[in-house]
N, CA, C and O atoms as CSV, one atom per row, in Angstrom:
chain,resi,resn,atom,element,x,y,z
A,1,MET,N,N,-84.016,60.639,211.904
A,1,MET,CA,C,-83.935,58.641,213.132
A,1,MET,C,C,-84.978,57.892,211.975
A,1,MET,O,O,-86.208,57.940,211.931
A,2,SER,N,N,-83.961,57.142,211.004
A,2,SER,CA,C,-84.082,56.622,210.430
A,2,SER,C,C,-85.151,55.008,210.818
A,2,SER,O,O,-85.003,54.106,211.643
A,3,VAL,N,N,-86.748,55.427,209.189
A,3,VAL,CA,C,-87.321,54.349,209.258
A,3,VAL,C,C,-87.512,53.585,208.733
A,3,VAL,O,O,-87.111,53.609,207.569
A,4,TYR,N,N,-88.590,51.830,209.444
A,4,TYR,CA,C,-88.127,51.220,209.405
A,4,TYR,C,C,-89.527,49.663,209.266
A,4,TYR,O,O,-89.835,48.866,210.152
A,5,MET,N,N,-90.195,49.778,207.470
A,5,MET,CA,C,-91.109,49.348,206.864
A,5,MET,C,C,-91.447,47.996,206.844
A,5,MET,O,O,-91.351,47.617,205.677
A,6,ILE,N,N,-91.718,47.293,207.410
A,6,ILE,CA,C,-91.569,45.957,207.785
A,6,ILE,C,C,-93.297,44.577,206.755
A,6,ILE,O,O,-94.231,45.302,206.412
A,7,ILE,N,N,-93.376,44.102,206.648
A,7,ILE,CA,C,-94.340,43.651,205.354
A,7,ILE,C,C,-93.957,41.692,205.460
A,7,ILE,O,O,-93.069,41.152,204.801
A,8,SER,N,N,-94.636,41.161,206.176
A,8,SER,CA,C,-95.280,40.293,205.575
A,8,SER,C,C,-95.846,39.570,204.775
A,8,SER,O,O,-97.043,39.843,204.684
A,9,SER,N,N,-95.324,38.295,203.785
A,9,SER,CA,C,-96.463,37.793,202.207
A,9,SER,C,C,-96.374,37.495,202.466
A,9,SER,O,O,-95.426,37.213,203.199
A,10,LYS,N,N,-98.382,36.617,201.944
A,10,LYS,CA,C,-98.064,34.630,202.017
A,10,LYS,C,C,-98.573,35.347,200.003
A,10,LYS,O,O,-99.320,36.255,199.638
A,11,VAL,N,N,-97.572,34.207,199.112
A,11,VAL,CA,C,-97.766,34.545,198.267
A,11,VAL,C,C,-99.200,33.145,197.156
A,11,VAL,O,O,-99.704,32.024,197.086
A,12,LEU,N,N,-99.126,34.091,196.769
A,12,LEU,CA,C,-101.317,33.550,196.111
A,12,LEU,C,C,-100.703,33.189,194.925
A,12,LEU,O,O,-101.026,32.110,194.429
A,13,ASN,N,N,-99.963,33.813,194.430
A,13,ASN,CA,C,-99.842,33.637,192.754
A,13,ASN,C,C,-98.252,34.599,192.122
A,13,ASN,O,O,-97.965,35.734,191.742
A,14,SER,N,N,-97.335,32.782,192.416
A,14,SER,CA,C,-95.243,33.158,192.274
A,14,SER,C,C,-95.759,34.016,190.819
A,14,SER,O,O,-95.470,35.212,190.771
A,15,ASP,N,N,-96.597,33.338,189.527
A,15,ASP,CA,C,-95.487,34.264,188.660
A,15,ASP,C,C,-95.510,35.862,188.580
A,15,ASP,O,O,-94.687,36.658,188.129
A,16,ARG,N,N,-97.577,36.151,189.582
A,16,ARG,CA,C,-97.756,37.377,189.468
A,16,ARG,C,C,-96.587,38.700,190.946
A,16,ARG,O,O,-96.219,39.875,190.957
A,17,TYR,N,N,-96.464,37.374,191.980
A,17,TYR,CA,C,-95.373,38.375,192.497
A,17,TYR,C,C,-94.017,38.326,191.869
A,17,TYR,O,O,-93.420,39.301,191.412
A,18,ARG,N,N,-93.505,36.833,191.898
A,18,ARG,CA,C,-91.970,37.320,190.917
A,18,ARG,C,C,-92.078,38.238,189.797
A,18,ARG,O,O,-91.071,38.399,189.107
A,19,GLN,N,N,-93.673,39.173,189.368
A,19,GLN,CA,C,-93.194,39.931,187.913
A,19,GLN,C,C,-92.864,41.359,189.422
A,19,GLN,O,O,-92.595,42.445,188.907
A,20,TYR,N,N,-92.868,41.383,190.280
A,20,TYR,CA,C,-93.883,42.096,190.999
A,20,TYR,C,C,-92.307,43.111,192.246
A,20,TYR,O,O,-91.946,44.209,192.671
A,21,ILE,N,N,-92.007,41.765,192.234
A,21,ILE,CA,C,-90.656,42.051,192.895
A,21,ILE,C,C,-88.942,42.401,192.509
A,21,ILE,O,O,-87.907,42.578,193.151
A,22,ASP,N,N,-89.412,42.370,190.881
A,22,ASP,CA,C,-88.477,42.099,189.522
A,22,ASP,C,C,-88.308,43.552,189.526
A,22,ASP,O,O,-87.158,43.858,189.212
A,23,GLN,N,N,-88.786,44.179,189.683
A,23,GLN,CA,C,-90.019,45.951,189.026
A,23,GLN,C,C,-89.487,47.487,190.313
A,23,GLN,O,O,-88.973,48.606,190.339
A,24,VAL,N,N,-90.264,46.134,191.398
A,24,VAL,CA,C,-89.909,47.636,192.884
A,24,VAL,C,C,-88.866,47.471,193.635
A,24,VAL,O,O,-89.108,47.838,194.785
A,25,SER,N,N,-88.171,47.212,193.541
A,25,SER,CA,C,-86.062,47.702,193.680
A,25,SER,C,C,-85.745,49.391,193.372
A,25,SER,O,O,-85.508,50.404,194.030
A,26,PRO,N,N,-85.838,49.159,192.537
A,26,PRO,CA,C,-85.592,50.819,191.443
A,26,PRO,C,C,-86.694,51.976,191.130
A,26,PRO,O,O,-86.720,53.145,190.744
A,27,ILE,N,N,-87.793,50.702,191.622
A,27,ILE,CA,C,-88.903,52.599,193.154
A,27,ILE,C,C,-89.289,52.552,194.001
A,27,ILE,O,O,-90.248,53.235,194.359
A,28,VAL,N,N,-88.331,51.197,195.116
A,28,VAL,CA,C,-88.489,52.186,196.762
A,28,VAL,C,C,-87.031,53.215,196.553
A,28,VAL,O,O,-87.114,54.416,196.808
A,29,GLU,N,N,-85.576,52.531,196.014
A,29,GLU,CA,C,-84.353,53.327,195.865
A,29,GLU,C,C,-84.436,54.619,195.646
A,29,GLU,O,O,-83.792,55.443,196.297
A,30,LYS,N,N,-85.249,54.913,194.696
A,30,LYS,CA,C,-85.708,55.653,194.046
A,30,LYS,C,C,-86.223,56.880,195.544
A,30,LYS,O,O,-85.614,57.950,195.568
A,31,TYR,N,N,-87.244,56.637,196.607
A,31,TYR,CA,C,-87.556,56.815,197.338
A,31,TYR,C,C,-87.193,57.193,198.469
A,31,TYR,O,O,-87.645,57.890,199.377
A,32,GLY,N,N,-85.818,56.300,198.140
A,32,GLY,CA,C,-83.948,56.612,199.569
A,32,GLY,C,C,-84.872,55.495,200.509
A,32,GLY,O,O,-85.250,55.845,201.627
A,33,GLY,N,N,-85.141,54.397,200.078
A,33,GLY,CA,C,-85.050,53.280,200.650
A,33,GLY,C,C,-84.591,52.169,200.425
A,33,GLY,O,O,-84.849,51.680,199.325
A,34,ARG,N,N,-83.715,51.354,201.439
A,34,ARG,CA,C,-82.804,50.413,201.371
A,34,ARG,C,C,-83.044,49.760,201.869
A,34,ARG,O,O,-83.421,50.114,202.987
A,35,TYR,N,N,-83.087,47.695,201.478
A,35,TYR,CA,C,-83.569,46.542,201.713
A,35,TYR,C,C,-82.947,46.257,202.406
A,35,TYR,O,O,-81.748,46.298,202.128
A,36,HIS,N,N,-83.406,45.752,203.851
A,36,HIS,CA,C,-82.036,44.876,204.340
A,36,HIS,C,C,-82.317,43.835,204.407
A,36,HIS,O,O,-81.376,43.043,204.447
A,37,VAL,N,N,-84.211,43.076,204.470
A,37,VAL,CA,C,-84.236,41.323,204.519
A,37,VAL,C,C,-84.989,41.477,203.609
A,37,VAL,O,O,-85.481,42.596,203.461
A,38,ARG,N,N,-85.348,40.353,202.651
A,38,ARG,CA,C,-85.813,40.328,201.549
A,38,ARG,C,C,-85.806,38.731,201.105
A,38,ARG,O,O,-85.238,38.324,200.091
A,39,GLY,N,N,-86.821,37.573,202.406
A,39,GLY,CA,C,-86.472,36.383,202.168
A,39,GLY,C,C,-88.064,34.967,202.286
A,39,GLY,O,O,-89.257,34.876,202.572
A,40,GLU,N,N,-87.091,34.312,201.903
A,40,GLU,CA,C,-88.157,33.494,202.298
A,40,GLU,C,C,-87.756,31.902,203.366
A,40,GLU,O,O,-88.447,30.899,203.543
A,41,ASN,N,N,-85.850,32.396,204.101
A,41,ASN,CA,C,-86.159,31.559,204.381
A,41,ASN,C,C,-86.533,31.692,205.968
A,41,ASN,O,O,-85.689,31.238,206.740
A,42,ILE,N,N,-87.799,32.312,206.572
A,42,ILE,CA,C,-87.889,31.744,207.669
A,42,ILE,C,C,-88.100,30.569,208.731
A,42,ILE,O,O,-88.743,29.525,208.628
A,43,LYS,N,N,-87.442,31.021,209.649
A,43,LYS,CA,C,-88.029,29.807,211.238
A,43,LYS,C,C,-88.720,30.870,212.184
A,43,LYS,O,O,-88.317,31.948,212.621
A,44,SER,N,N,-89.676,30.314,212.311
A,44,SER,CA,C,-90.978,30.878,213.418
A,44,SER,C,C,-90.973,30.943,214.672
A,44,SER,O,O,-89.970,30.323,215.026
A,45,PHE,N,N,-91.694,31.466,215.864
A,45,PHE,CA,C,-91.656,30.720,216.752
A,45,PHE,C,C,-93.066,30.944,218.263
A,45,PHE,O,O,-93.293,30.936,219.473
A,46,GLY,N,N,-93.547,31.101,217.004
A,46,GLY,CA,C,-94.799,31.201,217.631
A,46,GLY,C,C,-95.803,30.209,215.955
A,46,GLY,O,O,-95.663,29.353,215.081
A,47,SER,N,N,-96.823,31.298,216.589
A,47,SER,CA,C,-97.488,31.337,215.207
A,47,SER,C,C,-98.051,31.610,213.776
A,47,SER,O,O,-98.886,31.237,212.951
A,48,TRP,N,N,-96.556,32.946,214.142
A,48,TRP,CA,C,-96.336,33.570,212.696
A,48,TRP,C,C,-95.579,33.142,211.931
A,48,TRP,O,O,-94.383,33.185,212.219
A,49,LYS,N,N,-96.089,32.468,210.446
A,49,LYS,CA,C,-95.865,32.293,209.664
A,49,LYS,C,C,-95.563,32.839,208.558
A,49,LYS,O,O,-95.989,32.109,207.663
A,50,PRO,N,N,-94.825,34.141,207.953
A,50,PRO,CA,C,-95.376,34.521,206.531
A,50,PRO,C,C,-94.640,33.479,205.480
A,50,PRO,O,O,-93.798,32.879,206.149
A,51,ASP,N,N,-94.617,33.153,204.520
A,51,ASP,CA,C,-93.778,32.707,202.986
A,51,ASP,C,C,-93.166,34.031,203.192
A,51,ASP,O,O,-91.987,33.722,203.016
A,52,ARG,N,N,-93.157,35.216,203.430
A,52,ARG,CA,C,-91.844,36.336,203.086
A,52,ARG,C,C,-91.985,37.364,203.628
A,52,ARG,O,O,-93.016,38.034,203.688
A,53,VAL,N,N,-90.724,37.640,204.177
A,53,VAL,CA,C,-90.292,39.197,205.014
A,53,VAL,C,C,-89.948,40.021,204.725
A,53,VAL,O,O,-89.073,40.101,205.588
A,54,ILE,N,N,-89.731,41.599,203.703
A,54,ILE,CA,C,-89.331,42.714,204.186
A,54,ILE,C,C,-89.543,43.137,205.184
A,54,ILE,O,O,-90.443,43.071,206.022
A,55,VAL,N,N,-88.227,43.810,205.007
A,55,VAL,CA,C,-87.789,45.196,205.473
A,55,VAL,C,C,-87.489,45.995,204.684
A,55,VAL,O,O,-86.785,45.628,203.744
A,56,ILE,N,N,-87.943,47.480,204.784
A,56,ILE,CA,C,-86.858,48.423,203.738
A,56,ILE,C,C,-86.757,49.774,205.189
A,56,ILE,O,O,-87.393,50.288,206.109
A,57,GLU,N,N,-85.307,49.767,204.388
A,57,GLU,CA,C,-85.691,51.009,205.992
A,57,GLU,C,C,-84.942,52.307,205.127
A,57,GLU,O,O,-83.796,52.387,204.683
A,58,PHE,N,N,-86.385,53.540,205.069
A,58,PHE,CA,C,-86.082,54.871,205.100
A,58,PHE,C,C,-86.082,56.097,205.291
A,58,PHE,O,O,-87.000,56.326,206.078
A,59,PRO,N,N,-85.362,57.397,204.902
A,59,PRO,CA,C,-84.993,58.129,205.793
A,59,PRO,C,C,-85.983,58.170,206.344
A,59,PRO,O,O,-85.818,57.346,207.243
A,60,SER,N,N,-87.596,58.835,206.517
A,60,SER,CA,C,-88.327,59.277,207.022
A,60,SER,C,C,-89.372,58.127,206.514
A,60,SER,O,O,-89.322,57.129,205.796
A,61,GLU,N,N,-90.557,58.980,207.460
A,61,GLU,CA,C,-92.433,57.725,206.972
A,61,GLU,C,C,-92.506,59.461,205.616
A,61,GLU,O,O,-93.520,59.147,204.994
A,62,ALA,N,N,-92.360,59.893,205.416
A,62,ALA,CA,C,-93.030,60.772,204.677
A,62,ALA,C,C,-92.097,59.893,202.979
A,62,ALA,O,O,-92.403,60.054,201.797
A,63,ASN,N,N,-91.567,59.484,203.261
A,63,ASN,CA,C,-90.484,59.154,201.710
A,63,ASN,C,C,-91.164,57.560,200.741
A,63,ASN,O,O,-91.139,57.052,199.620
A,64,ILE,N,N,-91.768,57.311,202.260
A,64,ILE,CA,C,-92.838,55.915,202.094
A,64,ILE,C,C,-94.121,56.335,201.190
A,64,ILE,O,O,-94.630,56.199,200.077
A,65,THR,N,N,-94.384,57.357,203.339
A,65,THR,CA,C,-95.748,57.629,201.066
A,65,THR,C,C,-95.636,58.187,200.363
A,65,THR,O,O,-96.729,58.603,199.980
A,66,GLN,N,N,-94.710,58.613,199.727
A,66,GLN,CA,C,-94.746,59.162,198.017
A,66,GLN,C,C,-93.458,57.744,197.658
A,66,GLN,O,O,-92.692,57.977,196.723
A,67,TRP,N,N,-93.318,56.593,198.286
A,67,TRP,CA,C,-92.918,55.784,197.563
A,67,TRP,C,C,-94.567,54.974,196.963
A,67,TRP,O,O,-94.715,54.919,195.742
A,68,LEU,N,N,-95.276,54.614,197.532
A,68,LEU,CA,C,-95.861,54.239,197.406
A,68,LEU,C,C,-97.262,54.282,196.752
A,68,LEU,O,O,-98.013,53.428,196.278
A,69,ALA,N,N,-97.342,56.572,197.037
A,69,ALA,CA,C,-98.373,57.180,195.639
A,69,ALA,C,C,-97.811,57.623,194.753
A,69,ALA,O,O,-98.347,58.528,194.113
A,70,SER,N,N,-96.330,57.068,194.346
A,70,SER,CA,C,-96.553,57.496,193.045
A,70,SER,C,C,-96.551,56.967,191.882
A,70,SER,O,O,-95.909,55.921,191.974
A,71,PRO,N,N,-96.919,57.119,190.833
A,71,PRO,CA,C,-97.132,56.365,189.951
A,71,PRO,C,C,-95.768,55.806,189.411
A,71,PRO,O,O,-95.003,56.420,188.667
A,72,GLU,N,N,-95.717,55.441,189.554
A,72,GLU,CA,C,-94.444,54.195,189.324
A,72,GLU,C,C,-94.582,53.219,189.729
A,72,GLU,O,O,-94.674,52.140,189.143
A,73,TYR,N,N,-94.626,53.524,191.081
A,73,TYR,CA,C,-96.098,52.190,191.925
A,73,TYR,C,C,-96.666,51.986,191.635
A,73,TYR,O,O,-96.714,50.865,191.128
A,74,GLN,N,N,-97.601,52.718,191.624
A,74,GLN,CA,C,-98.873,52.689,191.637
A,74,GLN,C,C,-99.129,51.848,190.012
A,74,GLN,O,O,-100.176,51.391,189.554
A,75,ALA,N,N,-98.147,51.865,189.588
A,75,ALA,CA,C,-98.580,51.245,188.428
A,75,ALA,C,C,-98.256,48.636,188.397
A,75,ALA,O,O,-98.938,47.768,187.852
A,76,ILE,N,N,-97.247,48.558,189.071
A,76,ILE,CA,C,-96.911,47.865,189.459
A,76,ILE,C,C,-98.175,47.482,190.676
A,76,ILE,O,O,-98.932,46.556,190.385
A,77,ALA,N,N,-98.241,47.715,191.111
A,77,ALA,CA,C,-99.282,47.530,193.230
A,77,ALA,C,C,-99.753,46.366,192.545
A,77,ALA,O,O,-99.501,45.203,192.860
A,78,PRO,N,N,-100.695,46.892,191.258
A,78,PRO,CA,C,-101.756,45.263,190.515
A,78,PRO,C,C,-100.979,44.405,191.641
A,78,PRO,O,O,-101.341,44.432,192.817
A,79,LEU,N,N,-99.760,43.556,191.141
A,79,LEU,CA,C,-99.051,41.834,190.508
A,79,LEU,C,C,-98.778,42.302,191.820
A,79,LEU,O,O,-97.615,41.899,191.807
A,80,ARG,N,N,-98.876,42.757,192.804
A,80,ARG,CA,C,-98.174,42.984,194.470
A,80,ARG,C,C,-99.553,42.087,195.069
A,80,ARG,O,O,-99.438,41.235,195.949
A,81,GLU,N,N,-100.582,42.374,194.556
A,81,GLU,CA,C,-102.590,42.912,195.266
A,81,GLU,C,C,-102.711,41.352,194.574
A,81,GLU,O,O,-103.454,40.520,195.094
A,82,ALA,N,N,-101.708,40.953,193.045
A,82,ALA,CA,C,-102.870,39.736,192.482
A,82,ALA,C,C,-101.960,38.707,192.671
A,82,ALA,O,O,-102.081,37.638,192.073
A,83,GLY,N,N,-100.856,38.986,193.624
A,83,GLY,CA,C,-99.352,37.865,193.650
A,83,GLY,C,C,-99.483,37.642,195.099
A,83,GLY,O,O,-99.132,36.523,195.471
A,84,ALA,N,N,-100.041,38.708,196.280
A,84,ALA,CA,C,-99.873,37.969,197.690
A,84,ALA,C,C,-100.845,39.126,198.876
A,84,ALA,O,O,-101.218,40.287,198.704
A,85,GLU,N,N,-100.947,38.548,199.609
A,85,GLU,CA,C,-101.977,39.573,200.563
A,85,GLU,C,C,-100.404,39.082,201.954
A,85,GLU,O,O,-99.655,38.288,202.522
A,86,THR,N,N,-101.030,40.671,201.633
A,86,THR,CA,C,-99.219,41.165,202.303
A,86,THR,C,C,-100.078,42.422,203.573
A,86,THR,O,O,-101.050,43.135,203.326
A,87,GLN,N,N,-99.403,42.339,204.723
A,87,GLN,CA,C,-99.637,43.556,205.448
A,87,GLN,C,C,-98.401,43.630,205.859
A,87,GLN,O,O,-97.559,42.733,205.907
A,88,ALA,N,N,-98.264,45.487,206.359
A,88,ALA,CA,C,-96.884,45.834,207.010
A,88,ALA,C,C,-97.342,47.021,207.463
A,88,ALA,O,O,-98.259,47.792,207.180
A,89,ILE,N,N,-95.938,46.927,208.702
A,89,ILE,CA,C,-96.536,48.205,209.687
A,89,ILE,C,C,-95.280,48.810,209.442
A,89,ILE,O,O,-94.535,48.157,208.712
A,90,ILE,N,N,-94.807,50.015,209.915
A,90,ILE,CA,C,-93.763,50.878,210.018
A,90,ILE,C,C,-93.841,51.517,211.092
A,90,ILE,O,O,-94.774,52.031,211.708
A,91,VAL,N,N,-91.752,51.352,211.401
A,91,VAL,CA,C,-92.131,51.364,212.977
A,91,VAL,C,C,-90.651,52.328,213.038
A,91,VAL,O,O,-89.830,51.783,212.301
A,92,ASP,N,N,-90.137,53.439,213.614
A,92,ASP,CA,C,-89.379,54.234,214.044
A,92,ASP,C,C,-87.792,53.319,214.272
A,92,ASP,O,O,-88.076,52.211,214.725
A,93,GLY,N,N,-86.671,53.433,214.139
A,93,GLY,CA,C,-85.306,53.263,214.351
A,93,GLY,C,C,-85.247,52.872,215.352
A,93,GLY,O,O,-86.285,52.601,215.956
A,94,TYR,N,N,-84.146,52.711,215.859
A,94,TYR,CA,C,-84.006,52.812,217.280
A,94,TYR,C,C,-82.422,53.813,217.629
A,94,TYR,O,O,-81.710,54.158,216.686
A,95,LYS,N,N,-82.162,54.074,218.688
A,95,LYS,CA,C,-81.826,55.953,218.300
A,95,LYS,C,C,-80.286,55.407,219.680
A,95,LYS,O,O,-80.915,54.657,220.426
A,96,ASN,N,N,-79.395,55.436,220.015
A,96,ASN,CA,C,-78.241,54.713,220.508
A,96,ASN,C,C,-78.682,55.490,221.407
A,96,ASN,O,O,-79.726,56.018,221.024
A,97,LYS,N,N,-78.368,55.816,222.453
A,97,LYS,CA,C,-77.772,57.599,223.334
A,97,LYS,C,C,-77.192,57.057,223.748
A,97,LYS,O,O,-76.387,57.518,224.558
């Protein structure tokens, strides 16, 4: 069953964050990730008001761990850290019976 990484971000430095965004997609895809949501057009129904929300599907949690620990991701992670405050969770996909 797939797992989903859900990330909210608040942009602090748009130039740095844009550099990160421009480089991260091929790395995510290399580790089996597939973007479902990656956007800024957010309508909030409560107090949660992120600047951006990203939802990435992976085949397993192991794929996420490998992606985050990979040398190519570690090389660009400082751009994300300088460019945005982020929070992330991992949740199992829903399996219909």
